[in-house]
N, C-alpha and C positions, 0 to 999 in steps of 0.2 A: 248576697250583697250586704255590706254592713248597714246597720241602722244609722241613717244620717243624723249628724249632730247639728244643732243650730250653729251656723257659721258665725264666727266672731270676726269683726272687721279688723283687717290687718293694717299695721302701720308700715308694711313693706312698700317701698316706693314703686310706683308704676314705671314700666320700662317699655321702650319701643324696640321691637325686634329689627327694625330697619337700621338701627345704629349699633355699631360694634366698635366701641371705643377701645383703645388699648387698655387692657385690664391689669390692675395691680393685684397680685395673687393674695389668696387667703391663707398663705403659709409663708415661711420666712424666705424661701428662695424663689425668684421669678421663673416663670415658664415662658420660654421664647415662643414666638409664633410658629405654627406648624410649617415645615418645609417639605416639599415633595419633589426633590431633584430626580432626574433620570438615574436609574440604579443599575449597577452591574455588581456581580458578587465581589469584585475586587475593590469597588469604590462606592461608598454610600453616604457617609456621615457629612462630609463637607460639600458645599456648593461652590463650584468653581465660578469665578466671574466670567461673564460673557466676553468673548474675544472682541477687541476693538473693531469698529467698522472700518472697512478699507477706505483709505484716504481718497477724496475726490480728485480727479485729474486736474492739473494746473490749467488755468484758462489759456495759457500760451503754449500748450503742448502742440507740437506740429501735426500730430495725428490723433484721432480718437483711439482709445484703447480697444484691444480686441474684445469682442463680446464674451461675457462670462456665462457659464451655465448657471441657471437659477439655483440658489442655495436651497437645500432640502429643509423643510421646517423641522424644528426639534420635535422629537416624539412626545406626544402628550402623555403626561404621567397621571394616572387615574387618582382622584382624591380618595376613593375607597379602594385600597389595594386588594386585588383578587388574590387567590391562594398562592399562585406562583410568585407573585411579587412580595407577599408577606414572607414567604420562605427566603427569597433572595435578599430582602432587606435585613432579615434576622441574621442570615449568614454573613452579610457584609458588616453588621455591627459586631458580631463575634470576631471577625477578622481584624477590624480596626481597633478593638478594645479587648484583646484576649485576656488581659488580667482582670477584667471586670465582668465580661459577658460570656456566657456559655449557652450552647444550643443543643438540645437532645430531643429524641422522640420519646414522648411519655406513654404512648399507646397508639392504637389504630382504630379507625372508624369501621362501621359495618361493611363498607366497600373496600376496606384495606388501606385507606389513605392515612398518612401519618398525622398524629396530633403533636404539634411542635410546642415544646416548652423552652422559653427563653428565660434565663436566670441572670440577674445582675447583683453583684456584690457577694460578700462572704460573711455577713453578720449573723449573729446567733438567732435573732428574731426572723421569723418567716412571714412573708406577705405574699398573697396570691391574687392575681388579676385574671379573670376569665372573660374572653372575648368570643364573639361569633356563636353564642348559644342559640340564636335564632337566625335563620338563613336570610331573612329580610332586613337584617340590622347590621350592615357591613361597617358602620362607623366604629364599632368596638375594636376591630383590628387596627384601624388607623390610629385610634387613641392609645392602644397598647404600644404600638411602635413609637409613637411620639414620646411617651413617657420613658420607654426603654432607651431611646436615643438621648434624651436628656440625662438619664442616669449614667449612660456610657461616657458622656462628656463631663459630667459633674459627679464623680464618685464620692465626693465629700458629702453629698446629700445622703447617700447610703450609710456612710460612716456616722453621720449625725443621728440617723435613725437606728443604727446598730442592727441593720437588717440585711437579709437577702430577699430580693423582690423577684418573684416568678411570674411569668406571663404565659398563659395558655392561649396561644395566638388565635386559634379557631376551634371551638369545641365541636362544631358540626360541619366539617369540611364537605361531606356529601351533600348536605342541604345548600351550602354556599356554592358548590359547583352547579347545582340545578338552578340557583337564583342568579348566577353570574351573567353579566351582559350589560346591565344598566349602569351608566355613570352620569352624574349631573353635568349638564352642559350650560355654560354661560352664566350670567348673573341671576337668571330667573328660570331654573330648570322646570321641566314639564311634569306635572303630576301624572298625566296620562302616560307619558313615556316611562315613568317609573313603574307603572303597573303592567306594562307590556312584558316585563321580565319578572313579575312578582312571584315569589314562592315563600310560603311559611308552612312548615310541616304540621300535620295533625298532632294532637296533644301527645299521644303515646309514642311519637317519633321525635319529640323535643328532648335533647339530652339533659336539660335541667329538671325534667319531670321524671320521677321515680315511680315504680309501682306503689300503689296506695298501701298503707299499713294493712297487713293481712293478706295482701296479694302475693302469691308465691312466684310470680314471673320474675325472671332475672332482669336486672337493669340492662339498658343498652350498653354496648361496648364503650361508647363515649362517656356515658354516665359512670360506668365502672372505673374508667381511668380517672375521672375527676374525684370520685369517692376515694380512690386509693391515694391520690395526691393529698386530699384533705386529711386523711388519716395518718399519712406518713409525715407531712409537714406540720400539722397542727398549727396552722397560721394564726397570727394575731388577728388578721382580717382577711376576708375573702371579698374582693370587689368583683361584681358582675356588671359588665358594660352593655347597655341596651340603647336602642333607638326606636323612634316611632315616626311614621310617615308624617302625620299631621296632628298637632296638639300643642302641649306644653311640657316643660321639664318637671321631673319630680324625682325624689329619692326615697328608698325604702331601707330601713335599718332594723336589724333584728334586736337591737336594744338601743336606748338613747346614748349618745355620746355628747357630753357637755360642750356646747358651742358649735357643734357640727351643723345643726339645722340652720342656724343663723348665718354661718359661713357659706353654706350651700346657696342660700337665698341671695347673699351678697355677691357671690360669684356669678350667679345667673343674671343679676342686675347689671353687673359690670360688662358682661358679654352681650347684653341685650336679648336674652332668651326669656320669654314669658314663663312663669310658673303655672303649672296646673293646680288650681286652688284646691280641688277635690277630685283626685284621680279615680278612675273606675277600677284600677288594679287593686289587689289586696283587699277584697271585700271584708275579710276578717281582721284587718289590721287597724290600728288606732290612728285616726287622722290627726295630724299636727299641722294645720294650715298656716300658710300656703305651701303646698308642694312637698310635704314630708309625711311619710307614714312610718310608724313604729310597730313592731310586733307587740301586742298587748302583754303586760307583765305576767298575767296568768298563763298565757301560752308559752312565753319565754321560759318560765320556771318549770314547765312540765316536760320532762325528757321524752315522754311517750307521744307528745304532740308533734308529729312529723308530717301532717297532711296540709296541703294548700288547696283552697277552693277557688275555682274560676267563677266568674259571674254567671256562667251557664249552669253551675252546680257540679261540674266535673271536679272530682277530688283526686289528687295524686300526691305522692311523696315529693320532696323537693331537695335538691342539692343546696338550696339556700339554708335550709334548716338543719341539715345533717351535721355540720361541724359544731353546733352548739355544745355537744358533749365534750369538746376540747376547749371550750371557752372562746371560740372564734366568733367575732362579729362578722356578719354578712351585710354588705352595703351594696345595694343595687342603685345604679344611676341611669336615668332615662333622659336621652337628649333628642329633641324633635328635629326632623329635617325641615319641615315647614311649620312655622309658628302661627298659632291662632291667639292673638292677644286677649280675646274674649274669655279664654279659659281662666284668666286671672281675676275675673270680676267677682269680688267678694260680696256684692250686694245680695240681699235675699231675693230669691225668685218670687215673682208675683203670683204665679199659678202653678205650683209644683205638680199637682195631679193632672192638670191640663197638658203640661209639657210632657209628662210621662206617657199619657194617652196618645199624644201626637207623634212622639218619637217611636213608640212601640208599634203604632199603626203603620208608619212608614217602613220600619224594619220588616214587618210581616208582609206588606205589599210587595216589597222588592224581592224578598226571598221566594215568595210564591210565584212571582213573575219568572224568576230563574228556574224554579222547579218545573213550571209548565213548559218553558223553553227547552229544558233538558229531558222532557218526558220520553222522547224517543231515543235518547242516547244510551247505548249499552256500555258496560264496562269494557267489553271486548273491542269497542271502537277506539280505545286509547292505547297507544304503544306502551310496552312494558316500561320503557325508560321514563315515560311521563305519568305513570300510574300514581306516584306520590302527589302530583298536582291534582289529579282527579279525586283522590281520597281526601285530601285536605279541603277541597272545595265542597265535596258532599258533606263532610263533617260540619262545616260552617252552616250549611243549609239546614242540617239536622238539629243543630243546637239553638237556632234562632228562637223557637218557641220557649225553650227553657230560659234563655236570656230575658225574654219578655216577661215570663212569670216572675223571675227574680226582681226585675226592675219594678214591676207592678206591686209586688208584695212589700217592697221597702217603704219605710216611713220617710217620705221625701219632705224635708224642710230645708233643703240645701241652698247653695248660692247659685247665682246666675252662671258663674263659671262652671259649676258642676253640670248644669244642664247643657252647656255648650259642649263639654266633654262627652256627655251621653249622646248628644246629637252627632258628634263626629263618629263615635263608636257605632251608632245605629246605621250610619252610612258606610262605615268601614267594612262591616261583616259581609253585606252583599257585594260590595265592590271587590273585595279580595276574592270571594267565591267566583265571581264572573271573570276576573282576570286570570285566575289559575285554570278554570275550566276552558277558557279560550285557548290557552297554550296547549292544554291536554288534547283538545279536539282538532286543532289546526291541521295536523297532517292527514286526518282521515275524514273529518266532517267539516269542510271549509265553510259551508253555508251557515251552519250553526255557530262556528267560530266567528264568522263575520258579524252575526247578530249579537254575539257576546261582546265583540270589540266595540260595536255601536253603543251598547249599554255602558261599557267602561268609559268611553268618551263622554257620553251624556252625564254620567254620575260624577266624573272628575270635574266637568264644567260646572255642575250644580254645586259641588263641594266648594269650588273656587268662588262662585257667586255668593254663596251663603256666608262663608267664613273669611274670605279674603286672606288665605294663608300666605305667609311671607317666607321666602327661602332663608334659612340660617346658614351662613357659610360654614363649610366643613371645618375650618379653623376654629370657629366658635363652638361647633358641636364637640370636637375633640378637646377644646379648651375646658369645657364644662366637666368632661370626664377627668381630665388630667388634674385640674386644680382641686377638684373634690377629692380625688384619691390622695393627693399629697397632703391636703388639709387633714383629712381623717387619719391618715397614717401618722402624721406629726402629732396629733392630739393623743392618739393611743400610745405611741412609743414614748412621748414625753411624760404622760401620766404614769407609765410603768417605771420611768427613771426617778420620778419625784418621790 
């Protein structure tokens, strides 16, 4: 974990995540609200108006009209498009805008699923957006489609940037398939329902993680596909789109881009998305509060520095850092599904050491409770198809003591928002482990699975009572991604033209 810096009070305006006012973009061209019409391969981009309601019978009609069969409700279109719908929408875009949009298979996953690359425009500069790197973050695919749809209908944006914009629609389709099933319902979706289908792979099965420097293992097939794209395209910028269940928004840039940090903060404010004042991610990155992390200049200048350290101490190579050899900027954008406004609190924490002791104690108690509950569970109790859930859950339980060591060793002089973020993370680790192990054991050990389901319910309720998380509409989640990508791309391409 990075050594905390004394937090400076920000002049960034406070925002309420319950308000999502129409946003004016941080770039020259406006981004329309996300639309999610029913899709067929032949028709996608336009939304047909609803047919007029049948006229009511005249009061003087001699007889009542014959009874009609009840109209079937329109099929619900998921706000987070699953794999099949991602492909269908991409094909539809290529069909309606063949002069602008192309679709091809860039590679295959470990299980043989296609990695679809959607490309827009024909400009000399190359830009790449990577979605679906983590199975529990489906918002990236929705954001990629939203921007691709915008570019298909406004190709002048591509001409203005002089670029071809590529979208890797889902980097981990195998993980996405295992996580498929949950879609937010209603204006206030359930955190517990979200975790009933939760899956996030173990570290060495995440395609953005590469074998650490000096490790002779081959990268995953998905990782190799992305590396090949990065080396072939040598893009001006690689965007990687992420989401988090509970917390605040933040961005990570492998080098500073003049004006980009302030534009990101302004975009989050207009969309009503709180910023994470001091994220837990990127412990070796330079904090630029609120909500922005930069790769330190020393690391950015060292071509041999290709390792990323997790708060648990796990070190791996990273597809974020690989394209620095080509002068590529990598920009990661994190959008929360449920916002916790307290993560934005820049005031100094009153008792940093006490907060660390309290949070690490809770993390250890909960992981020990899970370890004891699972003491009789054998690996053979889990069907082969659910083994990745078991492995990811066991890894989380195994790394908890290392996370505690990291947090305890850090010099904590941070903000109240930072300790809110740590508190969410301390709850998130055992919650994710319990959720995944429940799914893994449900077919063969239902009593243990029921006990785990009870913990998931209890811990989601406690998270809700403690932080009062507020649902961020998917249109605002994708809006944060899309507006940030357009702003950074505009700044980079304009700088090259000047």
